[in-house]
C-alpha positions in Angstrom: 47.8 44.0 58.0 50.1 45.2 55.2 53.3 43.2 54.8 56.4 45.1 55.8 58.1 44.8 52.5 55.2 46.3 50.6 55.0 49.2 53.0 58.8 50.0 52.7 58.6 49.7 48.9 55.6 52.1 48.7 57.5 54.7 50.9 60.6 54.4 48.7 58.5 54.8 45.5 56.8 57.8 47.0 60.0 59.6 48.0 61.7 58.9 44.6 58.6 60.1 42.7 58.5 63.3 44.8 62.2 64.0 44.2 61.7 63.5 40.4 58.7 65.9 40.4 60.6 68.5 42.4 63.7 68.3 40.2 61.5 68.6 37.0 59.8 71.7 38.4 63.2 73.3 39.2 62.7 73.3 43.0 65.6 71.0 43.4 68.7 71.1 41.2 69.8 67.4 40.8 72.9 68.4 38.8 74.8 69.5 41.9 75.5 73.0 40.6 76.5 75.3 43.4 75.8 78.9 42.8 76.6 81.8 45.1 73.7 82.6 47.3 72.2 86.1 47.0 71.4 87.9 50.2 69.1 90.8 50.5 70.7 93.8 52.2 69.3 97.2 53.0 71.6 100.2 53.3 70.4 103.3 55.0 72.0 106.2 53.2 72.9 109.4 55.0 73.0 112.8 53.3 76.1 113.2 51.2 78.8 115.3 52.9 81.2 116.5 50.2 83.8 117.5 52.7 84.0 114.0 54.3 86.9 111.8 53.3 86.5 108.3 51.8 86.3 105.6 54.5 89.4 103.7 55.3 88.1 100.5 53.6 87.5 102.4 50.3 91.2 103.1 50.0 93.2 100.8 47.7 95.4 98.4 49.7 98.6 99.8 48.2 97.6 103.3 49.4 97.6 102.2 53.1 100.9 102.5 54.9 102.4 99.3 56.3 101.8 98.8 60.0 104.7 99.9 62.2 106.8 97.1 63.8 105.9 96.5 67.5 102.7 98.5 67.2 99.7 96.5 68.4 97.0 96.3 65.7 93.8 98.2 66.4 90.8 95.9 66.5 88.5 96.3 63.6 85.3 98.1 64.6 82.2 96.0 64.2 78.7 97.5 63.7 75.4 95.8 63.2 71.9 97.0 62.5 68.9 95.1 63.8 65.2 95.7 64.4 64.2 96.1 68.0 61.8 93.1 67.6 64.5 91.0 65.8 64.4 87.2 66.4 68.1 86.9 65.8 69.3 84.6 68.5 72.6 86.5 68.9 70.8 89.7 69.9 67.3 88.6 71.1 68.1 88.5 74.9 69.8 91.9 74.7 67.0 93.5 72.7 64.4 92.1 75.0 66.0 93.7 78.0 66.5 96.9 76.0 62.8 96.9 74.9 61.6 96.4 78.5 63.8 99.3 79.6 62.3 101.6 77.0 58.8 100.5 77.7 59.2 101.5 81.4 59.7 105.2 80.4 57.6 105.3 77.2 54.4 107.3 77.6 51.8 108.9 75.4 53.0 112.5 74.9 50.7 114.9 76.8 50.5 117.3 73.9 49.6 114.6 71.5 46.9 113.2 73.9 45.4 116.7 74.3 45.1 117.1 70.6 43.9 113.5 70.0 46.9 112.8 67.8 47.8 109.3 66.7 50.5 107.9 64.5 53.5 105.7 63.9 57.2 106.8 64.1 60.2 104.8 63.0 63.5 105.7 64.6 67.0 104.5 64.4 69.2 104.8 67.4 72.8 103.7 68.0 74.4 102.3 71.2 78.1 102.2 71.6 80.0 99.3 73.1 79.7 100.7 76.7 75.9 101.0 76.4 75.8 104.8 75.9 73.3 106.3 73.5 75.4 107.5 70.5 72.7 108.8 68.2 68.9 109.0 67.6 67.3 109.8 64.3 63.7 109.8 63.1 63.5 107.7 59.9 59.8 107.9 59.3 57.8 110.7 60.9 54.3 110.2 62.2 53.5 113.6 60.8 53.2 115.1 64.2 56.2 116.6 66.1 54.8 115.7 69.5 54.6 112.0 68.6 58.0 111.9 67.0 59.5 113.7 70.0 57.8 111.2 72.4 59.5 108.3 70.7 62.9 110.0 70.7 62.4 111.0 74.4 61.6 107.4 75.3 64.9 106.2 73.8 66.9 109.0 75.4 65.2 108.6 78.8 65.9 104.9 79.0 69.7 105.4 78.4 72.3 104.4 79.4 71.9 100.8 78.3 73.8 97.6 79.0 77.2 97.2 77.3 76.8 95.6 73.9 77.2 91.8 73.4 79.6 90.1 71.0 82.4 92.6 70.9 80.4 95.1 68.9 81.6 98.6 68.7 78.2 100.0 67.8 74.7 98.6 67.5 72.1 100.4 65.3 68.5 99.6 66.2 65.4 100.3 64.2 62.3 100.7 66.3 58.7 101.4 65.5 56.6 103.4 68.0 52.9 103.2 67.5 50.6 105.7 69.3 46.9 104.9 69.1 43.9 106.3 70.9 41.3 103.9 72.0 37.7 104.9 73.0 
């Protein structure tokens, strides 16, 4: 049996040597420099509408009029975009119920089945705070109208949905619909 002191000493030496190696390779910064973390963000751009005015947050603060006295402040609208299969704990229970609701009405489009069409469609749909379907848009077409329309129809037929969680004004959901024929 190994004496306890030797075992503890070997563990301490191992931990210290690993920390030194990691700091030398740059995986750990031992100088306690704190840098701003970079986050990856994806923005879905819509076609530019030249007649549309700049959004309210794009205005300079001095250009906004001061709030009137005694007027209640309008709560800021909150929107989020998530994938239908997101594992984000804030939305996972809501998205699971939503996905089950869509799956109940989702079927292989008869026209696509007759023509042996298969493909994948990615759509973006928006739900307002009350659970109403606000918008549906095909982001990536399967190349077949029947399949794309089948995905859009499934989302429309499953509406209305439950009211949104977390005081959101709108939730944008990215969903992938795969249509495959098996023999």
